[in-house]
MDTraj code that builds the backbone (N, CA, C; nanometers):
import mdtraj as md
import numpy as np

residues = "MET LYS LEU ASP ASP ASP ILE HIS ASN TYR TYR GLU LYS LEU LEU LEU ASP HIS ILE VAL GLU LEU GLN LEU ASP GLY SER LYS ASP PRO GLU TYR LEU ALA ASP LEU CYS CYS ILE SER LEU ASN LEU LEU PRO PRO ARG TYR ILE ARG TYR GLU VAL ASP MET SER PHE TYR LEU PRO GLN SER GLU ARG PHE GLU MET GLN MET LYS VAL LYS GLU ALA VAL SER ARG ALA ARG GLN PHE LEU ASP GLU ASN LYS".split()
xyz = np.array([
    [11.2886, 11.7433, 11.7144],
    [11.1497, 11.7844, 11.7002],
    [11.1164, 11.7978, 11.5518],
    [10.9970, 11.7601, 11.5178],
    [10.9523, 11.7682, 11.3793],
    [10.8167, 11.8363, 11.3754],
    [10.8024, 11.9302, 11.2838],
    [10.6715, 11.9914, 11.2637],
    [10.5806, 11.8921, 11.1941],
    [10.4546, 11.9073, 11.2137],
    [10.3547, 11.8218, 11.1507],
    [10.3680, 11.8302, 10.9983],
    [10.3521, 11.7186, 10.9304],
    [10.3609, 11.7153, 10.7842],
    [10.2512, 11.7967, 10.7170],
    [10.1442, 11.8232, 10.7897],
    [10.0323, 11.8979, 10.7328],
    [10.0548, 12.0489, 10.7322],
    [10.1539, 12.0963, 10.8028],
    [10.1784, 12.2405, 10.8103],
    [10.2504, 12.2854, 10.6836],
    [10.1924, 12.3849, 10.6172],
    [10.2570, 12.4394, 10.4985],
    [10.2142, 12.5843, 10.4765],
    [10.2866, 12.6490, 10.3904],
    [10.2616, 12.7881, 10.3577],
    [10.1559, 12.7928, 10.2472],
    [10.0446, 12.8569, 10.2726],
    [9.9358, 12.8628, 10.1749],
    [9.9785, 12.9320, 10.0463],
    [10.0750, 13.0222, 10.0553],
    [10.1234, 13.0901, 9.9351],
    [10.1859, 12.9922, 9.8362],
    [10.2351, 12.8778, 9.8840],
    [10.2913, 12.7782, 9.7926],
    [10.1846, 12.7304, 9.6942],
    [10.0656, 12.7024, 9.7445],
    [9.9559, 12.6576, 9.6571],
    [9.9170, 12.7673, 9.5593],
    [9.9026, 12.8889, 9.6087],
    [9.8661, 12.9996, 9.5202],
    [9.9724, 13.0213, 9.4134],
    [10.0974, 13.0095, 9.4531],
    [10.2081, 13.0274, 9.3591],
    [10.2045, 12.9200, 9.2507],
    [10.1909, 12.7950, 9.2905],
    [10.1867, 12.6863, 9.1926],
    [10.0664, 12.6989, 9.1001],
    [9.9522, 12.7395, 9.1541],
    [9.8340, 12.7617, 9.0707],
    [9.8607, 12.8697, 8.9658],
    [9.9292, 12.9750, 9.0052],
    [9.9585, 13.0849, 8.9125],
    [10.0594, 13.0418, 8.8062],
    [10.1569, 12.9618, 8.8442],
    [10.2546, 12.9106, 8.7475],
    [10.1846, 12.8254, 8.6415],
    [10.0905, 12.7431, 8.6841],
    [10.0132, 12.6615, 8.5900],
    [9.9267, 12.7515, 8.5024],
    [9.8653, 12.8515, 8.5633],
    [9.7816, 12.9464, 8.4890],
    [9.8622, 13.0147, 8.3781],
    [9.9867, 13.0490, 8.4071],
    [10.0746, 13.1128, 8.3082],
    [10.1361, 13.0121, 8.2115],
    [10.1125, 12.8840, 8.2339],
    [10.1654, 12.7737, 8.1539],
    [10.3183, 12.7697, 8.1546],
    [10.3764, 12.8157, 8.2636],
    [10.5221, 12.8123, 8.2757],
    [10.5717, 12.6713, 8.3035],
    [10.4860, 12.5891, 8.3640],
    [10.5262, 12.4522, 8.3963],
    [10.5537, 12.3700, 8.2709],
    [10.5001, 12.4104, 8.1571],
    [10.5233, 12.3394, 8.0323],
    [10.6268, 12.4040, 7.9431],
    [10.6638, 12.5286, 7.9757],
    [10.7559, 12.6003, 7.8869],
    [10.8919, 12.6308, 7.9491],
    [10.9055, 12.6136, 8.0784],
    [11.0329, 12.6424, 8.1465],
    [11.0902, 12.5146, 8.2050],
    [11.2225, 12.5099, 8.2147],
    [11.2869, 12.3910, 8.2695],
    [11.2737, 12.3883, 8.4220],
    [11.2933, 12.2708, 8.4817],
    [11.2766, 12.2561, 8.6271],
    [11.3677, 12.3483, 8.7095],
    [11.4869, 12.3752, 8.6628],
    [11.5777, 12.4653, 8.7349],
    [11.5205, 12.6064, 8.7404],
    [11.4700, 12.6541, 8.6292],
    [11.4086, 12.7873, 8.6238],
    [11.2884, 12.7927, 8.7182],
    [11.2044, 12.6895, 8.7133],
    [11.0842, 12.6874, 8.7975],
    [11.1197, 12.6835, 8.9459],
    [11.2229, 12.6080, 8.9810],
    [11.2648, 12.6022, 9.1214],
    [11.3141, 12.7393, 9.1672],
    [11.3961, 12.8036, 9.0839],
    [11.4441, 12.9379, 9.1174],
    [11.3283, 13.0365, 9.1254],
    [11.2361, 13.0268, 9.0315],
    [11.1196, 13.1147, 9.0303],
    [11.0385, 13.1001, 9.1591],
    [11.0170, 12.9758, 9.2012],
    [10.9410, 12.9518, 9.3246],
    [11.0133, 13.0081, 9.4461],
    [11.1424, 12.9831, 9.4562],
    [11.2183, 13.0317, 9.5723],
    [11.2166, 13.1836, 9.5799],
    [11.2447, 13.2480, 9.4675],
    [11.2483, 13.3948, 9.4667],
    [11.1100, 13.4506, 9.4977],
    [11.0090, 13.3972, 9.4335],
    [10.8720, 13.4464, 9.4551],
    [10.8284, 13.4299, 9.5999],
    [10.8514, 13.3114, 9.6562],
    [10.8104, 13.2875, 9.7955],
    [10.8866, 13.3760, 9.8928],
    [11.0102, 13.4086, 9.8619],
    [11.0861, 13.4980, 9.9493],
    [11.0353, 13.6417, 9.9423],
    [10.9606, 13.6745, 9.8386],
    [10.9004, 13.8077, 9.8269],
    [10.7635, 13.8165, 9.8945],
    [10.7117, 13.7019, 9.9374],
    [10.5775, 13.6961, 9.9955],
    [10.5849, 13.6711, 10.1457],
    [10.4852, 13.7219, 10.2186],
    [10.4812, 13.6903, 10.3624],
    [10.4358, 13.5457, 10.3811],
    [10.4816, 13.4773, 10.4824],
    [10.4341, 13.3408, 10.5052],
    [10.2905, 13.3412, 10.5572],
    [10.2181, 13.2383, 10.5210],
    [10.0807, 13.2212, 10.5707],
    [10.0626, 13.0716, 10.5954],
    [10.0994, 13.0291, 10.7147],
    [10.0997, 12.8868, 10.7455],
    [9.9619, 12.8374, 10.7845],
    [9.9308, 12.7202, 10.7318],
    [9.8027, 12.6561, 10.7609],
    [9.8256, 12.5065, 10.7808],
    [9.7280, 12.4421, 10.8382],
    [9.7316, 12.2955, 10.8494],
    [9.6411, 12.2323, 10.7459],
    [9.5240, 12.2902, 10.7244],
    [9.4253, 12.2285, 10.6373],
    [9.3774, 12.3278, 10.5315],
    [9.3770, 12.2841, 10.4067],
    [9.3303, 12.3680, 10.2963],
    [9.1863, 12.4136, 10.3182],
    [9.1070, 12.3262, 10.3764],
    [8.9659, 12.3562, 10.3974],
    [8.9488, 12.4806, 10.4851],
    [9.0413, 12.5033, 10.5775],
    [9.0334, 12.6234, 10.6619],
    [9.0383, 12.7494, 10.5770],
    [9.1251, 12.7493, 10.4777],
    [9.1374, 12.8674, 10.3916],
    [9.0147, 12.8812, 10.3016],
    [8.9595, 12.7703, 10.2608],
    [8.8429, 12.7744, 10.1726],
    [8.7217, 12.8360, 10.2415],
    [8.7019, 12.8022, 10.3688],
    [8.5824, 12.8470, 10.4377],
    [8.5989, 12.9766, 10.5168],
    [8.7182, 13.0027, 10.5658],
    [8.7348, 13.1138, 10.6597],
    [8.8092, 13.2346, 10.6054],
    [8.8615, 13.2257, 10.4834],
    [8.9341, 13.3384, 10.4253],
    [8.8362, 13.4281, 10.3503],
    [8.8258, 13.5539, 10.3913],
    [8.7359, 13.6448, 10.3190],
    [8.7799, 13.6609, 10.1731],
    [8.6830, 13.6793, 10.0855],
    [8.7113, 13.6930, 9.9421],
    [8.8083, 13.8078, 9.9152],
    [8.7959, 13.9171, 9.9882],
    [8.8849, 14.0317, 9.9677],
    [9.0299, 13.9958, 10.0020],
    [9.0480, 13.9174, 10.1073],
    [9.1830, 13.8767, 10.1458],
    [9.2401, 13.7762, 10.0456],
    [9.1571, 13.6866, 9.9960],
    [9.2012, 13.5903, 9.8944],
    [9.2476, 13.6650, 9.7688],
    [9.1701, 13.7645, 9.7267],
    [9.2056, 13.8448, 9.6098],
    [9.3387, 13.9159, 9.6321],
    [9.3563, 13.9735, 9.7497],
    [9.4813, 14.0430, 9.7821],
    [9.6001, 13.9463, 9.7779],
    [9.5813, 13.8265, 9.8293],
    [9.6885, 13.7267, 9.8273],
    [9.7231, 13.6874, 9.6838],
    [9.6222, 13.6710, 9.6002],
    [9.6465, 13.6364, 9.4607],
    [9.7204, 13.7484, 9.3880],
    [9.6867, 13.8716, 9.4193],
    [9.7563, 13.9852, 9.3578],
    [9.9030, 13.9898, 9.4022],
    [9.9279, 13.9602, 9.5282],
    [10.0654, 13.9559, 9.5776],
    [10.1457, 13.8477, 9.5067],
    [10.0829, 13.7333, 9.4813],
    [10.1500, 13.6246, 9.4101],
    [10.1830, 13.6682, 9.2677],
    [10.0897, 13.7305, 9.2007],
    [10.1134, 13.7755, 9.0627],
    [10.2298, 13.8741, 9.0580],
    [10.2335, 13.9659, 9.1519],
    [10.3412, 14.0645, 9.1571],
    [10.4747, 13.9968, 9.1873],
    [10.4762, 13.9050, 9.2813],
    [10.5998, 13.8355, 9.3174],
    [10.6534, 13.7544, 9.2000],
    [10.5662, 13.6845, 9.1298],
    [10.6088, 13.6044, 9.0144],
    [10.6611, 13.6954, 8.9040],
    [10.5946, 13.8047, 8.8817],
    [10.6398, 13.9002, 8.7803],
    [10.7794, 13.9526, 8.8124],
    [10.8000, 13.9905, 8.9372],
    [10.9323, 14.0408, 8.9780],
    [11.0378, 13.9323, 8.9692],
    [11.0037, 13.8109, 9.0085],
    [11.0990, 13.7000, 9.0038],
    [11.1342, 13.6661, 8.8594],
    [11.0365, 13.6641, 8.7709],
    [11.0631, 13.6363, 8.6288],
    [11.1536, 13.7428, 8.5689],
    [11.1262, 13.8674, 8.6022],
    [11.2097, 13.9769, 8.5512],
    [11.3533, 13.9589, 8.5987],
    [11.3702, 13.9277, 8.7267],
    [11.5038, 13.9073, 8.7817],
    [11.5751, 13.7925, 8.7117],
    [11.5066, 13.6792, 8.6960],
    [11.5680, 13.5621, 8.6338],
    [11.6008, 13.5881, 8.4861],
    [11.5112, 13.6534, 8.4165],
    [11.5341, 13.6785, 8.2736],
    [11.6459, 13.7799, 8.2487],
    [11.6628, 13.8727, 8.3412],
    [11.7708, 13.9722, 8.3283],
    [11.9053, 13.9186, 8.3728],
    [11.9066, 13.8128, 8.4533],
    [12.0306, 13.7592, 8.5109],
    [12.0553, 13.6149, 8.4672],
    [12.0388, 13.5875, 8.3398],
    [12.0616, 13.4507, 8.2899],
    [12.2070, 13.4117, 8.3011],
])
top = md.Topology()
chain = top.add_chain()
for i, resn in enumerate(residues, 1):
    res = top.add_residue(resn, chain, resSeq=i)
    for name in ("N", "CA", "C"):
        top.add_atom(name, md.element.get_by_symbol(name[0]), res)
traj = md.Trajectory(xyz[None], top)
């Protein structure tokens, strides 16, 4: 059995957007970024979706803000962990 290719965790997009916002994609090596993503996503609850448009139209602004704050906190904690455990 295979899940549909369109199914993904919405937090992945938010996480990648935040990494770009912090400009880590240009300053950190791919190994660091992969570890950062894994650790951060493991700190976040899953939010599976099929279509991005569903989140754009049906997610209340307050919930979107809360999700973005959770991503910022998760990335901060993951960076601290990685930087302390080089």
